[in-house]
N, C-alpha and C positions, 0 to 999 in steps of 0.2 A: 489334611499330618495328623497323625497320629499318635501319641507320645506315650510311654508306657516304662512306668515305673513301679522297678523289684525293693524290695523287705524279702527279710524273714534269716536273713546269714546268720554266720555264727562259726561261733567250736561249740561244738559237739564230740560224743567218746564215739569210739567204737558202738553200735546193739543202739543210741540214741535215733531220734527221729527229731525233721523240722517238717513243719510247715509253711514255704516260699508263695507270697503274693508277688502276684504283676498287678499289674492295677489305671488304663488303659483309663485316654482320658483325648478328645481331638473329635474328629469324626468317628461314626458310628460303626464300628464293628463287626455289622447284622449279618454281612459275607465276609465277614475273614475268621479264618481259622489263625486260629495262637498254637505258641509252640517253648516247648522247653529247652534251651540249649545249653549245655557245658563245654567247658572248657579250661584245662591244665596248662601247667606249663610243660612246653614241647607238646604236647601234640595239639590237636586237630577238635578244629568242631568243631564235639559228636551232640546227633537228636540223641533228645529223654524223653520226652512229650512230644503228643496234638496232642490235639480237644478243637470242634469249633462251634463257633460259636453257638450254635443253640445245643450240644452237647453231643448230637446226636452221635460223631464220632471220635472215639481216641486210639488215641497209635503210643507206642512207646515202644521205646529200645528194646532188648535184645538183655544189655546189664543191665536192664532195671524193673520191667511189666510186672517183678512177680511184686514187689516192695515197693515202688511205687506208685501215684496215685491223680489222675487231673483229677483239673473241672475245674466250675466255670459262677458266677453270679450272675447275671444279665443286669438285673441291675445295679449293683455296688459297678457294671464293668469291670470285674474285679478275675482275673486266674490264679489256680494254687497248683502248689503242686506240694504233696506233699510225696512227703521223705524217710521210710523205717525203717530200721534194720538197716543204717547202715553202716558205710565199712570205711576204711581210708582211701579207698580208691575212691568216692561217691567223689573226692578232693578237688574245684574246682572252684573253679565263677560260674553262677550259674545265669542265661541272657536267658529271656523271654524278645518273644520276639511275633511279626503279625505279619497275617499279610491280605492285608487289605482285597477287596474287589475283589475275594477271588468265590465261588458258590461249592470246591467241588476239598474235600478229606485236607490231613494233614499234610506237607507234606518234610520228608524226613530231611532232602537238604534247604540247608543253611543261605544260598545263594535266591530260593523264592520266595525269600520273604525281606521288605522292603522298610520296615521295621523296627529299630531294637531297643529296647534298654538298656543303663548306663552296665550293667548286668552286679549281683550279690555274689559273698563271699563261701566259703559254702567250709568250713576245713574241718578233718571228722580225723579228730587222734584214734593212735589203733593202741 
């Protein structure tokens, strides 16, 4: 089992920055890509960014790839999402997810991930 706990969400103004953290515990994530997804009210869950646990491969959603950056700290078992130049349309609940035992890159499909955190709310006021 893998437990994921997100933190770092909050209320900010457009143009501000936030850094989300996803702390993992339990089963080793050495072969587990980790991804961030987000879901706004009335919308489908959207892929934001993903990273292999080695950090060698990173993927980004088209709407964030210039502004967001994903990284990982193996020692702390934590994945980060640095969000810059936030926009009102970035408002959503942000979830991190892990796909245990997969040696490939991070998938953009939420159904590929078995473990999910509880989510953290990000609200951007315009």
